[in-house]
N, C-alpha and C positions, 0 to 999 in steps of 0.2 A: 393589296387586296386582290386576290385571285378569284374569289367567289362572286358570280354575277348577282345583281339585285334580283329579288324574287317578288312574287305577288303579295306575300304577307307583309313585306317591308313597304310596298306601295300602299297597301290598305292602311297600315299604321300611319304612314305619312299623310294620307288623305284625311283620315280621322282627326289628325292634329291641326288641320287647316281651320282657320276661323272664318265664319261666314261674314258677309257684308263688308268685305274688304275690296278696295279698288283693284281692278285688273291692271296688268302691265301693258306694254305696248301692243301685245298680241290680242288684247281685249278678252282674254279668257279669265273668267272669275273662278274663285275657289268652289263656288256652288256647281259650276259646270264640271270641274274636275271630279268633285265628289260623286256626281251622278253619271259618270262615264259607264258605258257598258263593258262587258268582259273583253270584247275585241279591241276597243280603244285602249283599255288598260294594258292589254298584251302588247299592243303597238308601242305604248309609252314606255313600258319596261324595256322593250327592244331598243328604243332610242337611247334610253339612259345607259343600258349595258354597252351599246356600241360606242357611245361617247366616252364612257369610262375605259373601255378596252383600247380605243384609239388614242386616248389622252387629249382629245380635242373637244372643247366646249364651244358650240356654235355661238358666234358673235351675238346673235339675236337673244340668246339666253342670258347674256351678260348685260343687256340693256334694261334700264328702269326709268320710270317717270317719277320725278321728285317734285312735289308741289309744297312750297313753304306755307305754313299756316301761322300767320302772325297773331300774336296775342294783343288784345285790346289794351291800350294804355302803355304798351311796351315799345321800345325803339325797334324799328325794322332793321 
């Protein structure tokens, strides 16, 4: 893929995010991302395009918080 990500693709991705989901280690919620201003969105697209171009995904972007939710009456 040689074409950089664009604002339309970012807008589509942001619209697809579900509300009231837990944030990752960065504490950024989907609602925060959805309400970013144009400057922040431009910076985010720049980060994505640079990462894609260089072929490097920052380690922090690969981290996640996983919390098991045990069902009542089931073996843990």
